[in-house]
Residue, then its C-alpha position, 0 to 999 in steps of 0.5 A: m588390358i591385354p587380351t587373352d583370347g584372340k578368337k573373342r577379339h578377332r572372330e573365329e578366323y583368328p589366328a589365320e586373320i584379324i579384323a583391323d580398322g574394320m578390315r580383314v587382314p590375313l596372317q603374313n608370318e609368325s615367329r616364336f613370340t610374334r604374329r604379323y598380319h599384312s594388309v595389301e590394300r593399306n600397305t600396313t603390317y600389324e603385329h600381335s604378341r603371342f604372349a598376349d593370346g597365350s600361344a607363347s609363354m616364358t618364365a624368368a627361369e626359362l629365360e635365364r636358361d635359354w637366353d644365351t642359346w637364342p640368336k640376336n633377332l630372337q632376343i630382340e623379338f622377346c624384348q619387344q614382346l616382354r611387356y605383354l607378360f606384365h601379369q606374371s609375378d616374375y615379370l620384373e625379374m625378366l625385365h631386370f635380367v635383360m637390363q643386366r645381360g642385354e646390349l643396346n639393341h635389347w635396351a632400346s626395345i625395353a626403354m619404355i617398359v623400364a620407364d613405365e615399370l621401374p622406380q623413377k631413379e632406377a629407370f632414369d639412371f639406367l636409360v641415361q647410361a644407355l643413352q651415353k653408350a648409344e650411337i647418335g642416330r640410334c638414340s630415340n628410344f632412350t630419349q623417349g624413355i628418359a622423358a617418360t620418367k619425368h625425372p627432375l634432371a630429364e630436361t638437362v640430360l636431353r638438352k645436352h644430348l640435343g647439343l651433341i646431335c646438332a654438332h654431329p657432322a652427318l646431321w644435314d646429309d641426304s639419305k635414300f631412306l632417313n637421316w637417323v641423326a636428323a630424326d634423333a634431333t627432331n625426336c629429342i626436341n619433341r620430347l623436350i617440349e613434352l617435358g615442358a621446355p619452351p618450343a621457342d628454345f629450339a625454334e632455330q633447329a626446328q626451322k632447319l629440320s623442317q627444311h631438311i634435304c631428305s624428304r623422309n626427314r621432312d615427313h618425320w618432322q611433319r608427324r612430330l613438331p607442327k603443332h609446336y611450330p605453326e608458324i613454320t612453313l614446310q618445304k614441298 
């Protein structure tokens, strides 16, 4: 259930600070649709939708009127917080507006909302089209959404997509941060297994990904796949 009274949840100090994981966490900054709180001790940032606490609002009419005047970062921020307007009668109208007028970055932000809120075929068809337009290395939100639809063809689509990832020339490159192509591969394998595909079907790829040259990709693998491949020993 979405909270409507931040002070009831976080004591009288809200919005200046929140209680998170048993600690007081101060407000770091806020924008039109989001408040961000940062714990120095845990080096963790918590985001709170301003739609959830009622300090921001939006209607379909306002969205249609103002969308083109917003900078790209504000459009994406709105998409990220859209799910907190689920209780409004025009919620799906706003979702469809973003689907029709948005671009790939917007669609990535609403992929799980599409999967959760729309009829299976409509959601699946939209997310498959988005996946086909997306650059490999920027597909994880779409593969997650496609898996979440549980569509009969979801596994087929994700197996084909995994084949494209595994053929990508940048798959095994090192990176100072994260090799996003390899991260896509790890995420896609995880989604396929969640759909019911046998882990053995991807054991060879999983083994190689677990030993990726990029340490952050090895960490990413550790957070996603070890329960499916207990036999794989990770590289230190």
